[in-house]
N, C-alpha and C positions, 0 to 999 in steps of 0.2 A: 770569802778571802780577800778580794779586791779591796772592798771596802774600808778592810782593818789597814792594809797595806797602803792605800791612799791618806789615810789617818795617819801612820805613822811617818810618811814622806813629807807631809806637810807640818807634822812635830817636828823633825828631824829638819825642814827647812827654818823654819821658824825659829829653832832652838838655836840651831848657828846663825843666825843673823841677829839677838839677840844676846848672844856670849860673848861676842867678839866685841874687844874693846875695841872703840871709834879712833879712827888715824885723823886727827885734824887736817893734816896737810893732804886727804884725799878728798878730791872732788867727788860733791853730792850724786848720788844718784839717781837718775831721772823718773825712774818706775816706783811704783809703791815697793812697799816690804811685805813679807808671805803674813797673810791674817789666818786667824784660825778660826774653821767651821763647826759650826754647833757639833758635828759628831766627835771632832779631834778635841775639843774643849771638853765634851762628856767624856772621851777616853781618861784624859787628864783626872777630872774631878772624878770618876768614879761611878757616873750618873748611870743609871738604867738603861738597857737598850730597849729598842722599839718592842721586840718579842718579849723581853719581861715585862715593861706594862702592860701589853695586851692579855698576859698569862694573871698578873696580879688584876687587872679588871674584869677576868673573868671569873678569878676567884673571889673576887667582891661580890659580883652580882650573884654568883651562885652558893655565896655562904648561908650556912644554917643558922650563924649567930644572931641570937635576938638582938644584940647590941648594933647591928649593920641594919640601918635602916634603911626604911625604901628609898627617901631622896639620897643617900649614901648612893645607893645602888645604881639610882638613876645618872649620880654623877660620873660612876663608875662607867655605864653604858655610854654616855656621851663622850667621853674620853675615847674608849672604845671603837667608837661612830667613828671619831675624829682620826685617829690611828688609820683604820681602813681605808679612809680616803686614798692612801697613798697606795698605789699598783700593787708595789712590792711587799708592802703589810698587809694586804688584803691576801694575797699570794699565801702568807706567812700561815694563815688559818687554819689552812690545810695542814701544811708542818708541823703546827702546835696544838693539833688536835682539838684545834678550839670550835669546829664547825658542828660537831655534835651537838655540843651544850648550847650552843647557838640556837640549831634550828629547832632544840627540846623548849627553848624559852619561848618561841612562838607561842607555845602553848601554857605559858605563865597564866596563874589564877590572877593576878594584878593587870590589868589593862595596859597601865604605863609601860611596864617591862614587856609586855607582848607587842607595843606599839615601837619600844626603841629597839626589840629583835628585829622587828621587821624594816626599822629606819636603817637597822645596821647591816643587815643581809643584801638589802638596795643598794648600799652605798660599796661594800663588796663587789658586788657583781656587776657594776656598771662598766660597761664598754672593758670588761675585761673575761676573756674566754675561759681559762683555767679556773677562774672561780665561778664562772657560770656551768661549766662541766661539773664540778665538784659537787654545787646546788642540785644539779639533775639527778647527778649519781645518788646521791644521801635522800631522794625523794622530798629534796625542799620544794619542789615546783610545784609538787601536789597539795602540797601545806599552804602556799600561798593562796593555789586558787580556792581552797575552804574557807579561808580566811577571806578572801576579797568580796565571796558570797555572804560572807555573814555569819559562816559556819563557827563555832568555839573548840578548838582542836584540845584533847585531852591533855594537860601534864603529865608528860613522859616521867615516872618516878624509878629512881634508882634506888638499887637496894640501902635498907636502908634510910628509906628518905620518910616514910612514914604510907598512909593508906592512897588507895588508887582515888583520883576524882571522880566523885559517882555521876550517875546518869543526872541527878538532881540538880546536882552543883554546876554541870554543864549546860543543862537547860536555863537554870537560873541566871548563868552568866551572859547566854545567847538575848535577854532580855534588856540588857544594859545600854539601852538609848543612846545617847551623846556620844560617850566614851568608845563605847562600841565601834560605831562610826567613822570616830578617830581612827581606831585601829586599822577598819576595813580600809580607808585610803592609802594609809603608810602601807598596807598589804599590796596593795596595787602597784602603787608606786614601786615597790620593791620585785612585783609580776614583770611590771614594765620595764624595769631595768634588766632583767632577767633572760626576758626572748628577743630582746633588739640583736641583730646580728647575730643570733645562737640558734640556728635552728633544729637542735634537739631539744631545745629548752621549748620553742615555740609549740612543736608537735607534741609534748606530755602537756602544756597548759591547755591548748586547742581541745584536748583529746579528754580534758577532766573538766573541762566547760563545755562541751558536748555530752557528757553523762550528767552532767546536772540539768541539762535542758535548754542552754544557751544557744541561741543561733550564732554558731561561728564557722565560717564556713572552710570547706577543706581544701588543704594543699595553700594555707597561708605562707606567704616567703618572710621569713625574717628582717629581709630586707628592705620589704614596703612598709615605710615609715606611717603612710598616710592611713595605710590599711590598719597597723598596728594604734596609731594615733586614734583612729575609729572605736577600734574594741576596746581600749582604756579608758577612752572617756563614755562609754555606753556602762563598763561596769561602774566608773564614779559615780555617774547619774544615779545608778541605782542604789549604791550607798549612801547617797542624800537625798533620795528619797524614802530609805526604807522607815 
């Protein structure tokens, strides 16, 4: 509401200054006239809000329309990732119900969409405790750990989406060389963003890594950047040498 009031105030000031007939005898004012910001202009033009753009992007990414190409979905994902660079928009993911479909996309059959999903998650949680909290609450840290170690998540199917991903399909996807490495690296980026300065996420990640045989010290501190850098660099090296 505050943002809307600010835009209305700017519109009013701009309208008053530009509707009054100029008085030739009045001295020129030294200060600049009110200019309109992007939000105020959007209010005039009826452009969609960031929330609407985020919802439209996710609708395009998850569309079952055969005419919606992979290229179009990747463009929509790129738009979504840029939108959630804003802290306010990242926090909108929760209010719009977009976290669940975003995390489901970490298991998509298309490498490029899995990569974009991890990238988008990493951007949304970076230096953002509310988004880090949502990621932990929805089991996203466990998914990122699995991806960072080269495991292929099964695509979570919703009602009407068709058959479940078979074990054979998952096993075949796990052998997908170079593309899989890129996905792993992006998952490590997302995991790194998730655990920094947020202890609950680091505790979950460390537990999951130890369960998979990784040598992760007990009691790691989420504010210890040197230790976290060492951990993440170790995961990156594993991905590169896989």
